[in-house]
N, C-alpha and C positions, 0 to 999 in steps of 0.2 A: 841912633842910626843902626846899630847892630841888631836891636830888637826889631826894627822895621824890616831889615833884610831877612831876618829869620822867619818873620811872618810871611813874607812873600815866598820864601822857599817852601814853607809849609803848605801854602795855597797851591803852588805848582805840584807838590807831591800828592796832595788830595785830588787835584784834577787829573793827574796821570793815573792814579788808582781808580778813579771813576771811569776813565776811558777804558782801562783794562777790563773792569767788571762788565761794562756794556758790550765790549767786544766778545767776552765769554758767553754772555747771554745770547747774543745774536748767533754765534757759532753753534750753540746748543739747539736753537730753533731750526736752523738750516739742516742740522743732522736729523732731527726728528721728522722734518718734512721729507727729506730724502728717504728715510727709512719707511715712511708711510707709503710713498710712491712706489718704492721697490717691493714692498710687501703686498700691495694691493693685487697685482696680477697673480701672486702665489695663492692668496686667499680665494680669488676668483677661480683659479684652477682647482683648488681643493674642493670648492663648492661644486664645480662641474663634475669632478670625479665622484664626490659623494652622491650627487643626484643620479649619476649614471649607475653606480652600484646599487642604489635603492630601487631604481626602475627595472633593473635586470630581472629580479625574481618575478615581477609583475608580468613581464612578457612571457616568461617561462610558464607561469600559471595559466596564462591565456592559451598557450599552445597545447598544454596537456589537458584537454577536455575529457571528462568522464562520459562514458556511454551510458545512457539511461537504461533502467532495468526492463522497460517494455520492449526494447529492441530484440531481446531473446525470443519474444513471441511472434516477431514479424519475419516471415520468410523473405529472403533477399531475392530481388529480381522476379518476384511473382506478380500476378495480375493485381492491380490496385483494387479492383472491385471485390476481390476475394480476401483482402487483408482482414485480420481480426479487428474488432472495433477499438481495441486499445492502441492500434497503430495509426489511427486517423482522428481528425477532428472534423465534424460535420455541422453545417448550419441547419437550424430547425426550419422545416417547411411548415409555416403556420397556416397555409392554405390547404393542407392535406385533410382528407375526410377519414374519420375513424373506420378502420376495417378495410380501407381501400388501398391499392398499391400507390405509392408516391415516390418521387425522385428527390434526392437530397444531394446538395453540393458539398463535397468533402475535400480535404487536403491532408496529405501524409504528414506525420510528425517528423521532427528533425532526426537525422541519422537513419531514416527508413527509405529504402529504395524499392520502387516497383515500376512495372511497365504496363502498357496498354495492349490491345489486341494485336497491334503491329510491332510488338517488342520494342517500343520506344519508351524511354524513361519519362515519367510525368509526375507532377506533384499535385495538380488539381484534377479531379475526376468526379463522376456522379455514381451513386448507387441507388438501387431500387429495393424498397422494402415496404412492408405493410405498416400503415399508419396506426400504431398502437403503442401503449406504454409497456415497459418490461414486465410489470406485475400482471398484465393481462394476457401474457403468452400462454400457450398450451403447457401442460405439466411436463411434456417431453422436452421442452426447450430450455429448462433450467434444472439445477441440482440444488437440493435443500439438505440441511442438517437433519439428523435423526435424533429422536429422544427415546430413552429407555426408562423413563420415570413415569410414564402415563400408562393407563390400562387400555388395552385394545378391546378386551371383552368387557364391555360395560354398556349400560343403557341410561341415558344416551351415550353414544360413543365419544370418548374424550378427544380433545384437540390439544395441541401444544404449539408454542411459538417457535417457528423455524426461521432460519436465515437462508435465503435462496440466492443463487448466483446464476446469471444467464450463461449459457454455453458460448464458447468463443466464436463460433461461426454464425451466431444469430444476431441480427441487428434489431434494435428497438429504441423507443424514446424513454428518456428519464434515467433513473439510477439503475445500474446493472446488478446491484446488490440491494435486496429489499426484504423486509420481514413479511411473514405470511403465517396464518393459522392453518395448520394441517391436522388431519386425523392421525391418531396413533397407528403406526403401521410397521413397527419393528418386530423382529422375530428372535426367539431364543434358541432356535434349532429343533424345536419339536415338530414331528411329522404327524399330520392328521391321519394318514393311512396306518401308521404304527399304533396310534392311540385307539383307532376303531378296531383294529385286529385284536389288540389286547382286551378290549371291552367285550368282544364277541366270544373269545376263547377262554380267557382267564379273568373275566370281569367279576365272577363270583368270589374271587379271592382278592379283589381290589387292585389287580395289577395295572389296570388302566389309570386309576387315580394315583397310584404310586409313580407311574411313569410321568404324569403331568405335574408332579410335585405337590399333590394334595394329600399329605400324609394322614391327616385326621380322618378324611373321608375314606381313604384306603383302609385304615385300621377298622373303621366302622363296618365296611363291607366284608373285611376278612373275618371278623368275629361274629358277624350275623349271617355268614354264608350268602352274601350278596342280598341281604334283606329277604332271605328265603326265595331268591330269584326275581323278586319284583324290582328291587333296586338295580339289579343287573340289566334287566330289560329297559328300564328308564334311562340308564346311562348309555346304553347302545343308541337309543334315539337321540339323546341330548348331544353326544359326541358326533353322531352322524350328521346332524344339522349344523354343527359348529357352535352350539350354545355353550357347551362346556369346553374350556380351553386351558392352556397352561396356567399354573398358579402365579407366574411372574407377570401375567397380563400381556404376553406377547402373542403374535399371530402364529398359526401353523405354517410350516413350509409348504 
């Protein structure tokens, strides 16, 4: 009987211990749920603050826009039809006839301000120009690079590869910068009048050849007394017609 009573007491003790353990587990779950519910708004608030701080530089970057470089070439509040070509974009008129006047629809580029004849600001306008490509313009309408490596006094006259740029006030079709083959036309500072005067007065001593940088011919004329006068007369004729020029191959001034 004592053993049976002890066994019953042990069962009650085990049941009480099991009840306490279950109660502890349930209280732990309830605490975790409460912690999650309370921490969720904080995490949401943290996310909103993070997203706001991330987007702030974006709006600042959008507000601080850089001014394009072409704006410096565009006069403010001037006539739209007189703007340089770099300040506008125009639609190609495919119906224009080469060499004939044509009308083109144009629009000013961003950050460019211009007005019409009535001093009213406008964005869309028309311009009149000749229907031709830029490389077909007259030589006075573009500027080209010079070359000092080719000979101007040669037969046939030498050419060089030049890069040409259309002037700002000229409108044309195609690329405004284009390559072109040009005749050698650079000068080294030698004057034709000075060379001719030296040939007439001191040509017998080779002064004209020395002035043009032709030292060997100058020494030949000096020690031969101008080829006994014959070489002197020939040089006067050759320099007079421009056949004999500077030794560096440049043109006379």
